[in-house]
C-alpha positions in Angstrom: -0.1 0.1 0.0 0.9 3.4 -0.4 2.2 5.5 2.6 -1.2 7.3 4.7 -1.0 10.3 7.0 -3.2 10.7 9.8 -3.0 14.2 11.6 -3.2 14.7 14.9 -4.3 18.4 16.4 -4.3 18.9 20.1 -4.0 15.2 20.7 -2.5 14.5 24.2 1.0 16.1 23.7 0.7 16.4 19.7 -0.2 19.6 19.0 -0.3 19.9 15.3 1.7 16.8 13.3 1.2 14.3 10.8 1.9 10.6 11.2 2.7 7.8 8.5 1.1 4.6 8.5 2.0 1.8 6.0 2.1 -1.7 5.5 4.4 -2.0 8.3 4.5 1.2 11.0 6.8 1.9 13.5 6.2 4.4 16.1 9.5 5.1 18.3 10.2 7.6 20.9 10.8 8.4 24.5 8.4 7.5 27.1 5.5 9.9 27.5 5.3 11.4 24.0 2.0 9.7 22.7 3.1 6.6 20.8 0.3 4.7 22.9 -2.6 7.0 22.5 -2.0 7.5 18.7 -1.7 3.6 18.2 -5.2 2.5 20.7 -6.9 5.5 18.8 -6.1 4.2 15.3 -6.8 0.6 16.4 -10.2 2.1 17.8 -11.4 3.7 14.8 -10.1 1.0 12.3 -12.0 -1.7 14.6 -15.2 0.2 14.8 -16.8 -0.3 11.5 -16.0 -4.3 11.9 -17.8 -4.4 15.3 -20.8 -2.4 13.9 -20.9 -4.7 10.3 -20.6 -8.0 12.4 -23.5 -6.7 14.6 -25.7 -6.4 11.6 -25.2 -2.5 11.6 -26.5 -1.8 8.2 -24.5 1.3 8.0 -21.5 0.2 8.9 -21.9 -2.7 6.0 -22.3 0.1 3.6 -19.3 1.6 4.6 -17.4 -1.6 4.6 -18.9 -2.8 0.7 -18.4 1.4 -0.1 -22.1 1.9 -1.0 -22.7 5.0 1.0 -23.5 8.9 0.1 -22.3 12.1 2.0 -25.6 12.5 3.6 -25.8 8.8 5.0 -23.7 9.9 8.8 -25.7 7.5 10.9 -25.4 8.0 14.6 -25.3 4.0 15.2 -21.5 4.4 13.9 -20.6 7.6 15.6 -21.8 6.2 18.7 -19.9 2.8 18.2 -16.5 4.6 17.6 -17.5 6.8 20.9 -18.1 3.4 22.8 -14.9 1.7 21.8 -12.6 4.7 22.6 -14.1 5.4 25.8 -13.7 1.5 26.5 -10.2 1.9 25.5 -8.9 5.2 27.0 -11.5 5.3 30.0 -12.2 9.0 29.1 -11.7 10.6 26.6 -10.7 13.7 28.4 -7.6 11.7 29.3 -6.2 12.3 25.4 -7.4 16.3 25.6 -10.9 18.3 26.1 -10.1 19.5 22.8 -8.6 17.4 20.1 -9.0 16.4 16.3 -7.4 13.4 14.3 -8.1 12.9 10.6 -7.5 9.9 8.7 -8.3 8.6 5.2 -11.3 10.7 4.3 -12.8 11.1 7.9 -12.1 13.3 10.8 -12.9 12.7 14.6 -13.5 15.8 16.6 -13.9 15.8 20.6 -15.7 19.0 22.1 -18.1 19.7 25.0 -17.2 15.8 25.8 -19.0 14.5 22.6 -17.1 12.6 19.7 -18.3 14.0 16.4 -17.3 11.9 13.3 -17.7 13.3 10.0 -16.4 12.2 6.2 -15.0 14.9 4.3 -16.1 13.5 1.1 -18.1 10.8 0.0 -14.7 9.2 -1.0 -14.6 5.3 0.1 -12.6 4.6 2.4 -11.1 1.4 4.6 -11.7 0.7 7.7 -13.7 -2.6 8.1 -10.6 -5.1 8.9 -10.4 -7.1 11.9 -7.6 -5.7 14.7 -5.7 -7.3 17.3 -4.5 -4.5 20.0 -1.6 -6.8 22.2 -0.4 -4.7 25.0 1.6 -7.1 26.9 2.4 -10.8 25.6 1.6 -11.9 29.8 -2.5 -11.6 28.9 -1.2 -15.6 27.9 -0.7 -16.1 32.0 -3.0 -13.4 32.9 -5.8 -14.9 31.2 -7.3 -17.3 33.7 -7.0 -15.0 36.4 -8.9 -12.1 35.1 -11.9 -11.5 36.4 -13.8 -10.2 32.9 -16.7 -8.1 33.3 -19.0 -6.7 30.3 -18.5 -3.6 29.9 -16.1 -2.9 32.5 -12.9 -4.5 31.0 -11.3 -2.1 28.4 -12.6 -3.0 25.0 -9.1 -3.8 23.4 -8.2 -6.7 26.0 -11.4 -7.8 26.3 -11.2 -8.3 22.5 -7.8 -10.2 22.9 -9.0 -12.1 24.9 -12.0 -13.5 23.2 -9.8 -13.9 20.3 -7.7 -16.2 22.2 -10.8 -18.2 23.8 -11.9 -19.1 19.5 -10.4 -20.8 17.0 -11.3 -19.5 13.7 -12.3 -22.9 11.5 -12.2 -21.6 8.2 -9.3 -21.4 6.1 -7.9 -22.0 2.2 -4.9 -23.6 1.0 -3.5 -20.3 0.7 -3.5 -19.5 4.6 -2.7 -23.2 5.3 0.3 -23.0 4.4 1.3 -19.8 5.7 0.2 -21.0 9.2 2.3 -23.6 8.6 5.1 -22.1 7.8 4.8 -19.7 9.9 4.7 -22.1 12.5 8.0 -23.9 11.8 9.8 -20.2 12.0 8.3 -19.6 15.1 8.8 -23.1 16.7 12.9 -22.6 15.7 12.9 -19.7 18.0 11.7 -20.8 20.8 11.9 -24.4 20.2 8.0 -25.3 20.9 4.5 -24.7 20.4 2.2 -22.6 22.3 -1.2 -24.3 22.5 -4.6 -24.0 24.5 -5.6 -26.0 27.3 -9.1 -24.8 28.1 -9.1 -21.6 30.5 -4.9 -21.5 29.9 -1.9 -22.3 28.1 0.8 -24.3 27.4 4.1 -24.6 26.2 4.9 -27.5 24.3 8.9 -27.7 24.5 10.6 -30.1 21.8 11.6 -33.1 22.9 10.4 -32.2 26.5 7.4 -32.3 28.9 4.6 -29.6 28.4 5.1 -27.2 30.6 2.2 -24.6 32.2 2.4 -21.1 30.6 3.5 -19.9 33.7 6.6 -21.3 33.7 7.9 -20.3 30.1 10.2 -17.5 30.1 8.7 -14.0 28.7 10.4 -13.9 26.0 8.9 -17.6 25.0 5.3 -16.4 25.5 6.1 -12.9 23.1 7.1 -15.1 20.6 4.3 -17.7 21.7 1.4 -15.4 21.5 2.3 -14.2 18.0 2.4 -18.1 17.0 -0.7 -18.9 18.8 -2.8 -15.8 16.8 -1.5 -17.3 13.9 -2.3 -21.2 14.8 -5.9 -20.5 15.8 -6.3 -18.4 12.6 -6.9 -14.9 14.0 -4.1 -13.3 12.1 -4.7 -13.9 8.7 -4.7 -11.6 5.2 -6.7 -8.2 5.9 -6.0 -8.4 9.4 -4.5 -5.7 11.5 -1.9 -6.2 14.8 -1.1 -4.0 16.6 1.8 -4.4 19.5 2.9 -1.8 22.2 7.0 -2.3 22.5 7.4 -5.9 21.6 11.4 -5.4 22.7 10.3 -5.2 26.3 10.5 -9.3 27.1 13.0 -10.2 24.2 16.8 -11.0 24.4 18.5 -8.6 21.2 18.4 -11.5 19.4 15.2 -12.1 19.9 14.0 -8.8 18.7 15.4 -9.4 15.8 13.7 -12.4 15.4 10.8 -11.0 15.7 11.0 -8.3 13.2 11.5 -11.3 11.2 8.0 -12.7 12.0 6.3 -9.3 11.4 8.3 -9.0 8.0 6.2 -12.5 7.2 2.8 -11.3 8.1 3.4 -8.3 6.0 4.1 -10.9 3.5 1.0 -13.1 4.2 -1.2 -9.6 4.1 -1.1 -8.8 7.6 -0.7 -4.8 8.5 1.6 -4.1 11.8 1.7 -1.4 13.7 4.0 -1.1 16.7 5.8 1.0 19.2 9.4 0.8 20.3 12.2 1.9 22.0 14.8 -0.5 20.5 17.1 0.9 18.4 18.2 -3.1 17.5 14.4 -3.7 15.9 14.2 -0.3 13.9 17.8 -0.6 12.3 17.2 -4.1 11.5 13.9 -3.9 10.0 15.5 0.0 7.7 18.3 -2.8 6.9 16.0 -5.7 5.8 13.8 -3.4 3.8 16.4 -1.8 1.7 17.9 -5.3 0.9 15.1 -7.4 0.3 13.0 -4.3 -2.0 10.3 -3.2 0.1 11.3 0.0 1.6 8.1 1.6 0.3 5.8 -0.6 2.8 7.1 0.1 5.9 7.0 4.0 7.3 9.3 5.1 10.2 7.8 7.7 12.8 9.6 9.4 15.7 7.8 11.3 18.4 10.2 13.8 19.5 9.2 16.3 22.3 10.0 19.9 22.3 9.0 22.0 25.4 6.3 19.6 26.3 5.0 19.5 22.9 5.1 16.5 20.6 6.1 16.9 17.0 6.5 13.3 14.6 9.1 12.9 12.5 8.4 10.6 9.4 11.8 9.4 8.8 14.0 8.7 5.2 17.6 8.3 4.6 18.1 12.2 4.9 16.7 12.0 9.0 17.3 8.4 10.3 20.0 10.4 12.3 16.5 11.5 14.7 15.8 7.9 15.6 19.3 6.9 16.9 19.2 10.0 18.9 16.0 9.7 20.5 16.8 6.0 21.6 20.3 6.5 22.6 21.3 9.7 23.6 20.2 8.8 27.6 22.3 5.5 27.5 24.9 7.9 26.1 24.6 10.1 28.9 24.4 7.7 31.9 27.4 6.1 30.3 29.6 9.1 30.1 28.3 10.3 33.6 30.2 6.9 35.0 33.2 6.6 32.4 
């Protein structure tokens, strides 16, 4: 796909800036710059039409088919957006008392405690694919201990829990091959498979006994969760995966392996959006995209704060140093303090 821009104004610390989205989208930057807010917002607005359509919302079905007129603005879809976003954030005032976001052909305004959805023209847009948001891979371990109350568990967490409970039975030959190949690649990393055991999961380690997921390493849970989302057929062509800081539980070598698995997902038609503090992951993805000629399918964003305001820098060859400066300067400051 071609790079698409989303504009955020008065959104958390983002005063007025654009963020580039692509088949693989990277959002890097220091803590507290708004990476999670942007990812959760984009997840919410991409998920709402899909949810509405699968609840027989007639207008949402028109959105997916592209069969709508500018006069078709529907309170039901606006309410769907509002409900999902409020569930994710708890209160939209957490973003800001007055913000706007524009993506593709749609605009969201928040003022007077009301989310307003509008279409800038009758041009078609595509926000109809099932999305998955991973805030932590430890959800594999926590799942059986979590108290789930309808309407009280944040939407993105409840949705992932439901996805983990489901085995999507329909496949075709192309998807079967993808599942087999992806499982093999991930198995080579963690030396086993993650499997469902009713209300929990087990780690079926190669040539060894099965382990309760609690006893698997955090890195194994990370790679294993990605593996399981493929094997239970939740991640497939047309899906969108959002993953917050996938490097958190991973050894640097496994961070690079995770990048390779993301690329395999992209080749299978899955879009990936991930935030990161890891220069290893960003540099490796950039190098592979150049070497294997898919650079136009990857967008790198760096959120940089100055005087309390954040501006996004969309990277290219001329400003790649911004990413290294933002992710490594604190380390260098600490290093030189003790040398």
